[in-house]
Structures are given as C-alpha cells and as structure tokens.
C-alpha positions in Angstrom: 0.6 -102.0 44.8 -2.2 -102.1 47.4 -1.2 -98.6 48.6 -1.7 -97.1 45.1 -5.1 -98.8 44.8 -6.2 -97.4 48.2 -5.0 -93.9 47.3 -6.9 -94.1 44.0 -10.1 -95.3 45.7 -9.8 -92.5 48.4 -9.3 -89.9 45.7 -12.3 -91.1 43.7 -14.5 -91.0 46.8 -13.4 -87.4 47.4 -14.1 -86.5 43.8 -17.5 -88.3 43.8 -18.7 -86.0 46.7 -18.7 -83.1 44.3 -21.1 -84.3 41.6 -20.4 -81.5 39.1 -16.7 -81.8 39.4 -16.9 -85.6 38.9 -19.1 -85.2 35.8 -16.7 -82.5 34.5 -13.8 -84.9 35.1 -15.4 -87.5 32.9 -16.9 -85.2 30.2 -14.1 -82.8 29.5 -11.7 -85.3 28.0 -14.5 -86.6 25.7 -15.4 -83.0 24.6 -11.7 -82.3 24.0 -11.3 -85.4 21.8 -14.5 -84.5 19.9 -13.4 -80.9 19.2 -9.9 -81.8 18.2 -11.2 -84.6 16.0 -13.4 -82.1 14.2 -10.7 -79.5 13.9 -8.0 -81.8 12.6 -10.0 -84.1 10.4 -9.5 -82.2 7.2 -5.7 -82.5 7.7 -5.9 -86.3 7.5 -8.7 -86.7 4.8 -7.8 -84.0 2.3 -5.8 -84.7 -0.8 -2.3 -83.2 -0.8 -1.8 -80.2 -3.0 1.0 -79.9 -5.6 3.3 -77.0 -5.8 5.1 -76.4 -9.1 8.7 -75.4 -8.7 11.2 -74.3 -11.1 14.7 -75.8 -10.7 17.9 -74.3 -12.2 20.9 -76.7 -12.6 24.2 -75.0 -13.4 26.2 -77.8 -11.8 25.5 -80.7 -14.2 27.0 -82.9 -11.5 26.2 -86.5 -10.6 23.5 -85.7 -8.0 21.7 -83.2 -10.2 20.8 -86.0 -12.7 18.8 -87.8 -10.1 
C-alpha cells in the first residue's frame, strides 16, 4: 500500500510542475460535469409525453383481455 501512495505522490509532483496541465487536470472534469448536467437536465425534469395508439384485437384470447 505504501508503494501505491509513493507512486501517487511522485506523479502529483510531476504534474504540479506544469501549472497549466495541473489546473486543466482539476478543471476539465468539473466543466464536463457542468456541461453534461445542463444538456441532460431536460431529460430528467420534463413531463413524459403520451402517445395515443390504436390496438386491433382479432384473437379475443385470455391475454388480450388484460
């Protein structure tokens, strides 16, 4: 477990040297969450629409009465 921690710390030190890449690493997921939240919000908040369908029943079987 210590090895994983040291590898992560080493990687963060390398990434922190390039300031713009480090900021991009932090900001891009937030921007992506924001954009996808705005795009897909109407799908979760809108009311479902109703489609009228005509059904023809020539069978008159047990399952058609349900």
